[in-house]
Steps between C-alpha positions, in 0.01 A plus 500: 500500500433267801159352551335290764256224425166512675263204467140605499378159623315395185589158359691421275724783607395822334748749634585861473828678541556829681810692401657750738304778333178341621366415158331159458549271203269204456654169408349153477755227562561291191495168684189302425317331788650159420859624527422711806357190675807297408720772652279498806543123533874538512472788748270294723756225519777756567293642786407152634132592478285192449161682483643735234637207300165320503318818394740590221511143359122504469509850339777391261295199383195722453720748304610233252832379649567132449641255751853519351508877529388477863764232569765723345387799712512282810859380418616860443346603834670210675839602348458856614397390851789253523750768384370749753513239779855407403604869506340544842685192632828648377418829663412340831827296491695824445356683795767595744263593786523293813218267595268677750590440859295277726383797712216545254585861401457549130549834337402597147230239455323518169162425650454152349485343846248568772 
């Protein structure tokens, strides 16, 4: 039976699952707020989001996380980000597409430039 996870937007992550038959099953995630905030710290670093990091560090402290746990979450986030960046650098180096010509025509832009 395959299910999809739907977040209902209530913190700290109550969720429900809908199977292909359309029946809902309530499930509260088993992560406590402290652990969820430590995960969010690592994710914030992986996403390079400073406002998120500031927010989640404050929430982690309020949730009972100590400074060492926060430092550990930061280090894990940095390792993930570094690994992802290294993999992207390898991918870019392996591209066999020619550098765009000087005539300014670019096809297949992803939309990240104006």
